[in-house]
N, C-alpha and C positions, 0 to 999 in steps of 0.2 A: 948094112941092112941084110936081113936074112931073106931066104927065098920066100918064106911065108909073108913077111911084111912087104916085100917087093910085089908079090902077087896081089895082095890086098890093095896096095897103092895103084897098081895098074887097073884093077877092077873099078876103083873109084873114078879114075880118069876116063875110062870107057863109058861109065854110066853118065858122067858129066857131059861127055861128047854126044852121047845119044840124046840127052835132054837139052843140048845146046846151052849148058850152064857154064858160067865163069866163076873163078874163085871170088871175085868181087861180089857177085850176086849171092853166092853162098854166105859170104861174110856179112853182107847186108841183111840177109835173112836170119842171122844169129846162129848159124850152124857151128861156129867155132867159139861161141860164148860159153863160159863155164856154167855148169848146171846150177840151178838155184839151190840154196841150202834146204835141207829137209825141214819140214814143219816141226815145231816142238812137240814132244809127246803129250798126249792128253793126260790130264791128271787122273789118278785112280779114283773110282767112285767111292764116296764115303760109305762106310758100313751102315746099314740100316739097323738102328737100335730099336728093338721091340719091347724090351723089358728093362726097367731101371729101378734101383732102390734108392732110399734117401741118402745113402753114402756115395752115390754116383756110380756104383757098380752096374754094369749092363750086360745084356745077353741078346744076341741077334738070331737066336734059334739055330746057330751053326754048332754042331757038336753036341755033347751032352749038356744037360741042364747044370749050371754052375752050383757050387755048394751053397752059396748064400740064398739062392732061390729054392733049392731043394729043401734046405732047413726051414725056410718060411712056409713052404707048402706042407711039409711034414708036421709043422706046428699048427696047421689049420688055416693058414692064409690062402686065399685063392690066387692062382697065377694071374688072373685078370686084374687084380689089384695093382700089379707092377707094370701093366701094359701102358706103353707110351705111344705106340703107333708107328 
């Protein structure tokens, strides 16, 4: 044992003595049980699709307007026509 680990062990024993605790009491309280596994990560939220054409192409208003929607708007179609909510 190094001096650092010996010191840490001595501090633990002193704290146990101050609180009148035994190893059996600590063990019964679960102090030596392994930690529970971390919860699984939450799934990433699905992108919100706001506009979609008949071919299934979509745009969520992130970034520039895609070519398929820009061409339709330039041809006279309203953007609201492709709105899916």
